[in-house]
DSSP file (Angstrom, degrees, kcal/mol; ACC not computed):
  #  RESIDUE AA STRUCTURE BP1 BP2  ACC     N-H-->O    O-->H-N    N-H-->O    O-->H-N    TCO  KAPPA ALPHA  PHI   PSI    X-CA   Y-CA   Z-CA
    1    1 A M     >        0   0    0      0, 0.0     4,-2.2     0, 0.0     5,-0.2   0.000 360.0 360.0 360.0 -36.0    0.0    0.0    0.0
    2    2 A S  H  >  +     0   0    0      1,-0.2     4,-2.4     2,-0.2     5,-0.1   0.804 360.0  56.4 -65.9 -26.7    2.8    2.4    0.8
    3    3 A K  H  > S+     0   0    0      2,-0.2     4,-2.1     1,-0.2    -1,-0.2   0.898 107.3  48.7 -67.6 -40.2    4.0    2.1   -2.8
    4    4 A E  H  > S+     0   0    0      2,-0.2     4,-2.5     1,-0.2    -2,-0.2   0.918 111.6  48.9 -67.6 -40.8    0.7    3.1   -4.1
    5    5 A I  H  X S+     0   0    0     -4,-2.2     4,-2.6     1,-0.2    -2,-0.2   0.918 110.4  51.0 -61.2 -44.4    0.6    6.1   -1.8
    6    6 A R  H  X S+     0   0    0     -4,-2.4     4,-2.5     2,-0.2    -1,-0.2   0.879 110.3  49.3 -62.0 -39.8    4.1    7.1   -2.8
    7    7 A I  H  X S+     0   0    0     -4,-2.1     4,-2.1     2,-0.2    -2,-0.2   0.923 112.1  47.9 -66.1 -44.2    3.1    6.9   -6.5
    8    8 A A  H  X S+     0   0    0     -4,-2.5     4,-1.8     1,-0.2    -2,-0.2   0.906 113.0  48.8 -64.7 -40.3    0.0    9.0   -5.9
    9    9 A A  H  X S+     0   0    0     -4,-2.6     4,-2.4     2,-0.2    -2,-0.2   0.912 110.9  49.6 -62.5 -45.2    2.0   11.6   -3.9
   10   10 A M  H  X S+     0   0    0     -4,-2.5     4,-1.3     1,-0.2    -2,-0.2   0.855 107.3  55.2 -63.8 -36.2    4.7   11.8   -6.6
   11   11 A N  H  X S+     0   0    0     -4,-2.1     4,-0.8     2,-0.2    -1,-0.2   0.919 110.5  45.7 -61.8 -43.3    2.0   12.3   -9.3
   12   12 A L  H >X S+     0   0    0     -4,-1.8     4,-1.4     1,-0.2     3,-0.8   0.905 112.5  50.3 -67.8 -39.1    0.7   15.3   -7.3
   13   13 A L  H 3< S+     0   0    0     -4,-2.4    -1,-0.2     1,-0.2    -2,-0.2   0.704  99.3  66.3 -72.9 -18.0    4.2   16.7   -6.7
   14   14 A A  H 3< S+     0   0    0     -4,-1.3    -1,-0.2    -3,-0.2    -2,-0.2   0.808 104.8  45.2 -69.1 -28.5    4.9   16.4  -10.5
   15   15 A R  H << S-     0   0    0     -4,-0.8     2,-0.3    -3,-0.8    -2,-0.2   0.900 130.3 -35.2 -82.5 -43.3    2.3   19.1  -11.1
   16   16 A R  S  < S-     0   0    0     -4,-1.4    -1,-0.3     0, 0.0     2,-0.1  -0.978  71.4 -71.4-168.4 169.0    3.3   21.5   -8.3
   17   17 A E        -     0   0    0     -2,-0.3     2,-0.3    37,-0.1    33,-0.1  -0.392  46.4-165.3 -68.9 150.9    4.7   21.9   -4.8
   18   18 A H        -     0   0    0     33,-0.1    33,-0.3    -2,-0.1    37,-0.2  -0.973  19.5-122.1-133.6 150.7    2.4   20.9   -1.9
   19   19 A S     >  -     0   0    0     -2,-0.3     4,-2.6    36,-0.1     5,-0.2  -0.521  35.0-110.5 -82.4 164.0    2.5   21.5    1.8
   20   20 A Q  H  > S+     0   0    0      1,-0.2     4,-2.5     2,-0.2     5,-0.2   0.914 119.4  47.6 -64.5 -41.7    2.5   18.4    4.0
   21   21 A Q  H  > S+     0   0    0     59,-0.3     4,-2.2     2,-0.2    -1,-0.2   0.898 112.0  49.9 -66.2 -40.4   -1.0   19.1    5.2
   22   22 A E  H  > S+     0   0    0     58,-0.6     4,-2.4     2,-0.2    -2,-0.2   0.910 111.2  49.6 -60.7 -46.2   -2.3   19.7    1.7
   23   23 A M  H  X S+     0   0    0     -4,-2.6     4,-2.3     1,-0.2    -2,-0.2   0.906 110.5  49.9 -63.9 -43.2   -0.7   16.5    0.5
   24   24 A Q  H  X S+     0   0    0     -4,-2.5     4,-2.3     1,-0.2    -1,-0.2   0.914 110.5  49.7 -59.6 -44.0   -2.2   14.5    3.3
   25   25 A R  H  X S+     0   0    0     -4,-2.2     4,-2.3     1,-0.2    -2,-0.2   0.912 111.7  48.6 -62.1 -43.1   -5.6   16.0    2.7
   26   26 A K  H  X S+     0   0    0     -4,-2.4     4,-1.1     1,-0.2    -1,-0.2   0.893 111.8  48.2 -65.0 -41.4   -5.4   15.2   -1.1
   27   27 A L  H  <>S+     0   0    0     -4,-2.3     5,-1.9     2,-0.2     4,-0.2   0.878 110.0  51.6 -70.4 -35.4   -4.3   11.6   -0.5
   28   28 A V  H ><5S+     0   0    0     -4,-2.3     3,-1.8     1,-0.2    -2,-0.2   0.917 107.4  54.3 -61.5 -43.8   -7.1   11.0    2.1
   29   29 A N  H 3<5S+     0   0    0     -4,-2.3    -1,-0.2     1,-0.3    -2,-0.2   0.769 102.2  58.9 -63.2 -24.8   -9.5   12.3   -0.5
   30   30 A K  T 3<5S-     0   0    0     -4,-1.1    -1,-0.3    -3,-0.2    -2,-0.2   0.497 128.1 -98.0 -79.2  -5.1   -8.1    9.7   -2.9
   31   31 A G  T < 5S+     0   0    0     -3,-1.8     2,-0.2     1,-0.3    -3,-0.2   0.497  76.7 138.2 104.5   3.8   -9.1    7.0   -0.5
   32   32 A F      < -     0   0    0     -5,-1.9    -1,-0.3     1,-0.1    -2,-0.1  -0.565  58.7-107.3 -81.6 147.3   -5.9    6.3    1.4
   33   33 A E    >>  -     0   0    0     -2,-0.2     3,-1.1     1,-0.1     4,-0.6  -0.569  18.9-133.8 -75.2 132.2   -6.1    5.7    5.2
   34   34 A P  H >> S+     0   0    0      0, 0.0     3,-0.9     0, 0.0     4,-0.8   0.840 104.7  58.4 -57.5 -33.5   -4.6    8.6    7.2
   35   35 A G  H 34 S+     0   0    0      1,-0.2     3,-0.2     2,-0.2    -2,-0.0   0.795 104.5  51.6 -66.4 -27.8   -2.7    6.2    9.4
   36   36 A E  H <> S+     0   0    0     -3,-1.1     4,-0.6     1,-0.2    -1,-0.2   0.586  99.5  65.6 -83.4 -11.1   -0.9    4.9    6.4
   37   37 A L  H <X S+     0   0    0     -3,-0.9     4,-2.8    -4,-0.6     5,-0.3   0.839  81.3  74.1 -81.1 -35.5    0.2    8.3    5.1
   38   38 A A  H  X S+     0   0    0     -4,-0.8     4,-2.4     1,-0.2     5,-0.2   0.878  97.1  45.5 -54.4 -50.3    2.6    9.4    7.9
   39   39 A P  H  > S+     0   0    0      0, 0.0     4,-2.3     0, 0.0    -1,-0.2   0.900 115.6  47.1 -64.6 -36.0    5.6    7.1    7.0
   40   40 A V  H  X S+     0   0    0     -4,-0.6     4,-2.2     2,-0.2    -2,-0.2   0.933 113.6  46.8 -69.2 -43.2    5.4    7.8    3.3
   41   41 A L  H  X S+     0   0    0     -4,-2.8     4,-2.3     2,-0.2    -1,-0.2   0.870 112.2  51.7 -65.0 -36.9    5.1   11.6    3.8
   42   42 A T  H  X S+     0   0    0     -4,-2.4     4,-2.8    -5,-0.3    -2,-0.2   0.934 109.9  49.1 -63.2 -46.5    8.0   11.5    6.3
   43   43 A A  H  X S+     0   0    0     -4,-2.3     4,-2.0     2,-0.2    -2,-0.2   0.887 111.1  50.0 -60.8 -41.0   10.1    9.6    3.8
   44   44 A L  H  <>S+     0   0    0     -4,-2.2     5,-2.8     1,-0.2     6,-1.3   0.902 112.2  47.6 -64.9 -40.9    9.2   12.1    1.0
   45   45 A A  H ><5S+     0   0    0     -4,-2.3     3,-0.9     4,-0.2    -2,-0.2   0.903 110.4  51.4 -66.2 -42.0   10.2   15.0    3.3
   46   46 A T  H 3<5S+     0   0    0     -4,-2.8    -2,-0.2     1,-0.3    -1,-0.2   0.855 109.1  51.2 -60.9 -36.2   13.4   13.3    4.3
   47   47 A E  T 3<5S-     0   0    0     -4,-2.0    -1,-0.3    -5,-0.2    -2,-0.2   0.545 116.7-116.4 -78.6  -7.1   14.3   12.8    0.6
   48   48 A G  T < 5S+     0   0    0     -3,-0.9    -3,-0.2    -4,-0.4     3,-0.1   0.672  87.2 113.4  80.7  18.0   13.6   16.5    0.0
   49   49 A L  S   <S+     0   0    0     -5,-2.8     2,-0.6     1,-0.2    -4,-0.2   0.789  76.2  44.1 -89.8 -29.5   10.7   15.7   -2.4
   50   50 A L  S    S+     0   0    0     -6,-1.3     2,-0.4    -9,-0.1    -1,-0.2  -0.955  74.1 164.7-119.1 115.0    8.1   17.2   -0.1
   51   51 A S     >  -     0   0    0     -2,-0.6     4,-2.4   -33,-0.3     5,-0.2  -0.968  33.8-162.2-139.5 121.2    9.0   20.5    1.5
   52   52 A D  H  > S+     0   0    0     -2,-0.4     4,-2.7     2,-0.2     5,-0.2   0.850  98.6  55.6 -65.1 -33.6    6.9   23.1    3.3
   53   53 A E  H  > S+     0   0    0      2,-0.2     4,-2.4     1,-0.2    -1,-0.2   0.965 110.1  43.1 -64.1 -50.3    9.7   25.6    2.8
   54   54 A R  H  > S+     0   0    0      1,-0.2     4,-2.7     2,-0.2     5,-0.2   0.903 114.6  51.4 -62.4 -40.5    9.8   25.1   -1.0
   55   55 A F  H  X S+     0   0    0     -4,-2.4     4,-3.1   -37,-0.2     5,-0.2   0.942 109.3  50.8 -59.6 -46.0    6.0   25.1   -1.1
   56   56 A T  H  X S+     0   0    0     -4,-2.7     4,-2.6     1,-0.2    -2,-0.2   0.916 111.0  47.9 -59.8 -44.4    5.9   28.4    0.8
   57   57 A E  H  X S+     0   0    0     -4,-2.4     4,-2.3     1,-0.2    -1,-0.2   0.947 114.6  45.2 -61.8 -50.3    8.4   30.0   -1.5
   58   58 A A  H  X S+     0   0    0     -4,-2.7     4,-2.4     1,-0.2    -2,-0.2   0.900 112.9  51.9 -61.6 -41.0    6.6   28.9   -4.7
   59   59 A F  H  X S+     0   0    0     -4,-3.1     4,-2.4    -5,-0.2     5,-0.2   0.936 109.5  48.0 -62.4 -48.3    3.2   29.9   -3.2
   60   60 A I  H  X S+     0   0    0     -4,-2.6     4,-2.2    -5,-0.2    -1,-0.2   0.916 111.5  50.5 -61.4 -41.9    4.4   33.4   -2.3
   61   61 A N  H  X S+     0   0    0     -4,-2.3     4,-1.8     1,-0.2    -1,-0.2   0.924 111.1  49.3 -60.4 -44.7    5.9   33.9   -5.8
   62   62 A S  H  X S+     0   0    0     -4,-2.4     4,-1.0     1,-0.2    -1,-0.2   0.890 112.6  46.6 -65.1 -38.3    2.6   32.8   -7.5
   63   63 A R  H  X>S+     0   0    0     -4,-2.4     5,-2.7     1,-0.2     4,-0.7   0.814 107.1  57.9 -73.5 -30.3    0.5   35.1   -5.3
   64   64 A L  H ><5S+     0   0    0     -4,-2.2     3,-0.8    -5,-0.2    -1,-0.2   0.894 104.4  52.6 -61.4 -40.2    2.9   38.0   -6.0
   65   65 A Q  H 3<5S+     0   0    0     -4,-1.8    -1,-0.2     1,-0.2    -2,-0.2   0.826 108.2  50.9 -63.2 -31.9    2.3   37.5   -9.7
   66   66 A R  H 3<5S-     0   0    0     -4,-1.0    -1,-0.2    -5,-0.1    -2,-0.2   0.591 118.1-112.2 -83.0 -11.6   -1.4   37.7   -9.1
   67   67 A G  T <<5 +     0   0    0     -3,-0.8     2,-0.2    -4,-0.7    -3,-0.2   0.777  60.3 155.9  83.4  31.0   -1.1   41.0   -7.1
   68   68 A S      < -     0   0    0     -5,-2.7    -1,-0.3    -8,-0.1    64,-0.2  -0.635  36.3-126.9 -88.1 150.5   -2.0   39.6   -3.6
   69   69 A G     >  -     0   0    0     62,-3.0     4,-2.2    -2,-0.2    64,-0.2  -0.379  25.6-100.6 -92.5 171.5   -0.8   41.4   -0.5
   70   70 A P  H  > S+     0   0    0      0, 0.0     4,-2.6     0, 0.0     5,-0.2   0.838 116.8  54.7 -65.0 -34.2    1.1   39.9    2.5
   71   71 A T  H  > S+     0   0    0     61,-2.2     4,-1.9     2,-0.2    62,-0.1   0.923 111.8  43.4 -66.2 -43.1   -1.9   39.6    4.8
   72   72 A R  H  > S+     0   0    0     60,-0.6     4,-2.6     2,-0.2    -1,-0.2   0.900 114.1  51.0 -71.0 -39.5   -3.9   37.6    2.3
   73   73 A I  H  X S+     0   0    0     -4,-2.2     4,-2.4    59,-0.2    -2,-0.2   0.931 109.9  50.0 -60.2 -47.2   -0.9   35.4    1.4
   74   74 A A  H  X S+     0   0    0     -4,-2.6     4,-2.3     2,-0.2    -1,-0.2   0.912 110.9  49.7 -57.5 -44.1   -0.2   34.7    5.1
   75   75 A M  H  X S+     0   0    0     -4,-1.9     4,-2.0     1,-0.2    -1,-0.2   0.934 111.9  47.6 -60.0 -48.2   -3.8   33.7    5.7
   76   76 A E  H  X S+     0   0    0     -4,-2.6     4,-1.0     1,-0.2    -1,-0.2   0.849 110.4  51.9 -67.1 -32.4   -3.8   31.4    2.7
   77   77 A L  H ><>S+     0   0    0     -4,-2.4     5,-2.1     2,-0.2     3,-0.6   0.928 109.5  49.3 -63.8 -44.9   -0.6   29.7    3.7
   78   78 A Q  H ><5S+     0   0    0     -4,-2.3     3,-1.4     1,-0.3    -2,-0.2   0.848 106.5  56.2 -65.9 -33.7   -1.9   29.1    7.2
   79   79 A Q  H 3<5S+     0   0    0     -4,-2.0    -1,-0.3     1,-0.3    -2,-0.2   0.783 105.3  54.2 -65.6 -26.8   -5.0   27.5    5.7
   80   80 A R  T <<5S-     0   0    0     -4,-1.0   -58,-0.6    -3,-0.6   -59,-0.3   0.267 126.1-100.8 -92.6  12.0   -2.7   25.2    3.8
   81   81 A G  T < 5S+     0   0    0     -3,-1.4     2,-0.3     1,-0.3    -3,-0.2   0.587  70.3 148.0  85.8  10.2   -1.0   24.0    7.0
   82   82 A V      < -     0   0    0     -5,-2.1    -1,-0.3    -6,-0.1    -2,-0.1  -0.643  51.9-111.4 -81.1 136.1    2.2   26.1    6.8
   83   83 A S     >  -     0   0    0     -2,-0.3     4,-2.2     1,-0.1     5,-0.2  -0.256  16.1-120.3 -67.5 152.3    3.4   27.0   10.3
   84   84 A H  H  > S+     0   0    0      1,-0.2     4,-2.4     2,-0.2     5,-0.2   0.879 113.6  56.0 -57.4 -39.6    3.3   30.6   11.5
   85   85 A E  H  > S+     0   0    0      1,-0.2     4,-1.9     2,-0.2    -1,-0.2   0.902 107.5  47.1 -61.6 -41.9    7.1   30.6   11.9
   86   86 A L  H  > S+     0   0    0      2,-0.2     4,-2.0     1,-0.2    -1,-0.2   0.887 111.0  51.5 -67.6 -39.0    7.6   29.6    8.4
   87   87 A V  H  X S+     0   0    0     -4,-2.2     4,-2.0     1,-0.2    -2,-0.2   0.909 109.8  50.9 -60.7 -43.2    5.2   32.3    7.1
   88   88 A T  H  < S+     0   0    0     -4,-2.4    -2,-0.2     1,-0.2    -1,-0.2   0.867 108.8  51.1 -65.5 -37.0    7.1   34.8    9.2
   89   89 A I  H  < S+     0   0    0     -4,-1.9    -1,-0.2     1,-0.2    -2,-0.2   0.926 120.6  32.6 -65.7 -44.1   10.5   33.8    7.8
   90   90 A Y  H  < S+     0   0    0     -4,-2.0     2,-0.6     1,-0.2    -2,-0.2   0.659 115.1  59.0 -89.8 -15.8    9.4   34.0    4.1
   91   91 A L     <  -     0   0    0     -4,-2.0     2,-0.8    -5,-0.2    -1,-0.2  -0.852  56.8-179.8-125.4  97.0    6.9   36.9    4.3
   92   92 A D    >   -     0   0    0     -2,-0.6     3,-1.5     1,-0.1     6,-0.2  -0.836   8.4-168.6 -97.8 104.1    8.1   40.2    5.6
   93   93 A E  T 3  S+     0   0    0     -2,-0.8    -1,-0.1     1,-0.3    41,-0.1   0.693  84.4  61.6 -67.7 -17.9    5.1   42.6    5.6
   94   94 A R  T 3  S+     0   0    0     -3,-0.1    -1,-0.3     4,-0.1     5,-0.1   0.592  75.5 118.0 -82.6 -10.0    7.5   45.6    6.2
   95   95 A D    X>  -     0   0    0     -3,-1.5     3,-1.6     1,-0.2     4,-0.5  -0.334  69.9-133.5 -60.7 135.3    9.3   45.0    3.0
   96   96 A S  H 3> S+     0   0    0      1,-0.3     4,-2.1     2,-0.2     3,-0.3   0.708  98.2  78.5 -66.6 -19.5    9.0   48.0    0.6
   97   97 A Q  H 3> S+     0   0    0      1,-0.2     4,-2.4     2,-0.2    -1,-0.3   0.840  88.6  58.0 -54.8 -33.3    8.1   45.6   -2.3
   98   98 A W  H <> S+     0   0    0     -3,-1.6     4,-2.6     2,-0.2    -1,-0.2   0.889 104.9  48.4 -66.5 -41.2    4.6   45.3   -0.8
   99   99 A T  H  X S+     0   0    0     -4,-0.5     4,-2.3    -3,-0.3    -1,-0.2   0.933 111.6  49.5 -64.5 -45.8    4.0   49.0   -1.1
  100  100 A R  H  X S+     0   0    0     -4,-2.1     4,-2.3     1,-0.2    -2,-0.2   0.905 112.2  49.1 -57.2 -43.9    5.3   49.0   -4.7
  101  101 A L  H  X S+     0   0    0     -4,-2.4     4,-3.0     2,-0.2     5,-0.2   0.908 107.8  53.2 -62.8 -42.7    3.0   46.1   -5.5
  102  102 A A  H  X S+     0   0    0     -4,-2.6     4,-2.4     1,-0.2    -1,-0.2   0.904 110.5  48.2 -61.2 -39.9    0.0   47.8   -3.9
  103  103 A I  H  X S+     0   0    0     -4,-2.3     4,-2.7     2,-0.2    -2,-0.2   0.935 112.9  47.9 -63.5 -46.0    0.6   50.9   -6.1
  104  104 A E  H  X S+     0   0    0     -4,-2.3     4,-2.6     2,-0.2    -2,-0.2   0.912 112.3  48.3 -59.2 -46.9    1.0   48.7   -9.2
  105  105 A V  H  X S+     0   0    0     -4,-3.0     4,-1.9     2,-0.2    -1,-0.2   0.902 113.0  48.6 -62.1 -43.1   -2.2   46.8   -8.4
  106  106 A R  H  X S+     0   0    0     -4,-2.4     4,-3.3    -5,-0.2     5,-0.4   0.931 113.3  47.0 -64.2 -45.0   -4.2   50.0   -7.8
  107  107 A S  H  X S+     0   0    0     -4,-2.7     4,-2.0     1,-0.2    -2,-0.2   0.886 110.4  51.7 -66.3 -37.0   -2.9   51.6  -11.0
  108  108 A K  H  < S+     0   0    0     -4,-2.6    -1,-0.2    -5,-0.2    -2,-0.2   0.901 118.7  37.3 -63.4 -41.1   -3.6   48.5  -13.1
  109  109 A R  H  < S+     0   0    0     -4,-1.9    -2,-0.2    -5,-0.2    -1,-0.2   0.885 134.6  18.8 -79.2 -42.2   -7.2   48.4  -11.8
  110  110 A F  H  < S-     0   0    0     -4,-3.3    -3,-0.2     1,-0.3    -2,-0.2   0.411 108.4-104.4-116.0  -1.0   -8.1   52.1  -11.5
  111  111 A G     <  -     0   0    0     -4,-2.0    -1,-0.3    -5,-0.4    -2,-0.1  -0.223  43.4 -69.0  95.5 170.0   -5.5   53.9  -13.8
  112  112 A P  S    S+     0   0    0      0, 0.0    -1,-0.1     0, 0.0     2,-0.1   0.782 101.8  89.1 -74.4 -28.5   -2.5   56.0  -12.9
  113  113 A S  S    S-     0   0    0     -3,-0.2     3,-0.1    -6,-0.1    -3,-0.0  -0.465  79.5-118.0 -76.7 145.3   -4.2   59.0  -11.4
  114  114 A L        -     0   0    0     -2,-0.1    28,-0.1     1,-0.1    29,-0.1  -0.393  40.3 -88.7 -74.7 153.7   -5.0   59.0   -7.7
  115  115 A P        -     0   0    0      0, 0.0    -1,-0.1     0, 0.0     3,-0.0  -0.379  34.5-163.6 -64.3 140.0   -8.5   59.2   -6.5
  116  116 A D        +     0   0    0     -3,-0.1     2,-0.3    -2,-0.1    -2,-0.0   0.526  65.1  51.5-107.5  -6.4   -9.8   62.8   -6.1
  117  117 A D  S  > S-     0   0    0      1,-0.1     4,-2.1     0, 0.0     5,-0.2  -0.919  82.3-114.9-130.3 161.2  -12.9   62.3   -4.0
  118  118 A F  H  > S+     0   0    0     -2,-0.3     4,-2.5     1,-0.2     5,-0.2   0.885 111.9  53.3 -58.0 -47.7  -13.7   60.4   -0.8
  119  119 A K  H  > S+     0   0    0      1,-0.2     4,-1.9     2,-0.2    -1,-0.2   0.900 112.3  44.2 -60.9 -46.1  -16.1   57.8   -2.3
  120  120 A E  H  > S+     0   0    0      2,-0.2     4,-2.3     1,-0.2    -1,-0.2   0.868 112.0  52.5 -69.4 -36.7  -13.5   56.7   -5.0
  121  121 A R  H  X S+     0   0    0     -4,-2.1     4,-2.4     2,-0.2    -2,-0.2   0.920 110.2  48.2 -63.5 -44.8  -10.7   56.6   -2.4
  122  122 A V  H  X S+     0   0    0     -4,-2.5     4,-2.3     2,-0.2    -2,-0.2   0.899 110.2  52.5 -64.0 -40.4  -12.7   54.4   -0.1
  123  123 A R  H  X S+     0   0    0     -4,-1.9     4,-2.0     1,-0.2    -2,-0.2   0.917 112.2  45.0 -62.6 -44.3  -13.6   52.1   -3.1
  124  124 A Q  H  X S+     0   0    0     -4,-2.3     4,-2.0     1,-0.2    -1,-0.2   0.860 111.5  52.7 -67.8 -35.3   -9.9   51.7   -4.0
  125  125 A M  H  X S+     0   0    0     -4,-2.4     4,-2.4     2,-0.2    -2,-0.2   0.897 108.4  50.3 -66.3 -40.1   -8.9   51.2   -0.4
  126  126 A R  H  X S+     0   0    0     -4,-2.3     4,-2.6     2,-0.2     5,-0.2   0.922 109.2  52.7 -63.2 -42.7  -11.5   48.4    0.0
  127  127 A F  H  X S+     0   0    0     -4,-2.0     4,-1.8     1,-0.2    -2,-0.2   0.933 111.9  44.1 -59.9 -45.1  -10.2   46.7   -3.2
  128  128 A L  H  X>S+     0   0    0     -4,-2.0     5,-2.0     2,-0.2     4,-0.7   0.864 111.8  53.9 -68.7 -35.6   -6.6   46.8   -1.9
  129  129 A Q  H ><5S+     0   0    0     -4,-2.4     3,-1.2     1,-0.2    -2,-0.2   0.927 107.7  50.2 -64.2 -43.2   -7.8   45.6    1.5
  130  130 A Y  H 3<5S+     0   0    0     -4,-2.6    -2,-0.2     1,-0.3    -1,-0.2   0.880 105.7  57.3 -59.4 -38.8   -9.5   42.6   -0.1
  131  131 A R  H 3<5S-     0   0    0     -4,-1.8   -62,-3.0    -5,-0.2    -1,-0.3   0.650 124.0-105.7 -69.1 -14.8   -6.3   41.9   -2.0
  132  132 A G  T <<5 +     0   0    0     -3,-1.2   -61,-2.2    -4,-0.7   -60,-0.6   0.708  66.3 146.9 102.1  21.8   -4.5   41.6    1.4
  133  133 A F      < -     0   0    0     -5,-2.0    -1,-0.3   -64,-0.2   -64,-0.1  -0.620  47.4-111.0 -90.5 153.7   -2.5   44.7    1.8
  134  134 A T     >  -     0   0    0     -2,-0.2     4,-2.2   -41,-0.1     5,-0.2  -0.230  30.5-104.5 -73.9 167.3   -1.8   46.3    5.1
  135  135 A H  H  > S+     0   0    0      1,-0.2     4,-2.6     2,-0.2     5,-0.2   0.899 120.7  47.6 -59.6 -42.1   -3.3   49.7    6.2
  136  136 A S  H  > S+     0   0    0      1,-0.2     4,-2.0     2,-0.2    -1,-0.2   0.879 111.3  50.8 -71.2 -34.9   -0.1   51.6    5.7
  137  137 A Q  H  > S+     0   0    0      2,-0.2     4,-1.7     1,-0.2    -1,-0.2   0.890 112.0  47.8 -67.4 -38.9    0.5   50.0    2.3
  138  138 A I  H  X S+     0   0    0     -4,-2.2     4,-2.1     2,-0.2    -2,-0.2   0.917 109.2  53.5 -67.3 -43.8   -3.0   51.0    1.2
  139  139 A Q  H  X>S+     0   0    0     -4,-2.6     5,-3.4     1,-0.2     4,-0.6   0.904 111.5  45.6 -59.3 -41.3   -2.6   54.5    2.5
  140  140 A Q  H  <5S+     0   0    0     -4,-2.0     3,-0.4     3,-0.2    -1,-0.2   0.857 111.2  52.9 -68.3 -36.2    0.6   54.9    0.5
  141  141 A A  H  <5S+     0   0    0     -4,-1.7    -2,-0.2     1,-0.2    -1,-0.2   0.826 114.0  41.0 -71.3 -34.0   -1.0   53.4   -2.6
  142  142 A V  H  <5S-     0   0    0     -4,-2.1    -1,-0.2     2,-0.1    -2,-0.2   0.410 123.0 -96.7 -98.5   2.6   -4.0   55.8   -2.7
  143  143 A G  T  <5S-     0   0    0     -4,-0.6    -3,-0.2    -3,-0.4     2,-0.1   0.871  70.8 -48.4  93.2  38.9   -2.2   58.9   -1.7
  144  144 A G  S   <S-     0   0    0     -5,-3.4    -2,-0.1    -6,-0.1     3,-0.1  -0.474  87.7 -18.5 107.4-175.1   -2.4   59.5    2.0
  145  145 A E        -     0   0    0     -2,-0.1     2,-0.2     1,-0.1     0, 0.0  -0.243  69.5 -98.1 -70.3 157.8   -5.0   59.6    4.7
  146  146 A I              0   0    0      1,-0.1    -1,-0.1   -25,-0.0    -3,-0.0  -0.557 360.0 360.0 -74.3 139.5   -8.7   60.0    4.1
  147  147 A D              0   0    0     -2,-0.2    -1,-0.1    -3,-0.1    -2,-0.0   0.500 360.0 360.0 -67.8 360.0   -9.9   63.6    4.5
């Protein structure tokens, strides 16, 4: 049975990186018993084939390409079973790249000019908040505090 589990896991890993929790959930959904998964997943991790670190890096890069902010990325990683410590290591919310990304995302969606009235500024701020940017990143992207 462990050979079948390993083959199923390798097929999943051939498509993309997975976190350990995500891999376990998918294998259980394929009909494998949870008790039989632990030794196989441990072996894959020991061999370097299953890595939460590599998954975290790949996930952050894919979400950066989509224009997601650090708050949303952190939440999605934790939902996929990545530890808070690992999220903290790979995701620095204070990094200036996030502010630049928030500005790019806002400009792509709403155009290069900053909002000139309260209603439009609030709308753009809500959009950036949904995308997962922090309050200070949003303030810088929309041009300062609300009047």
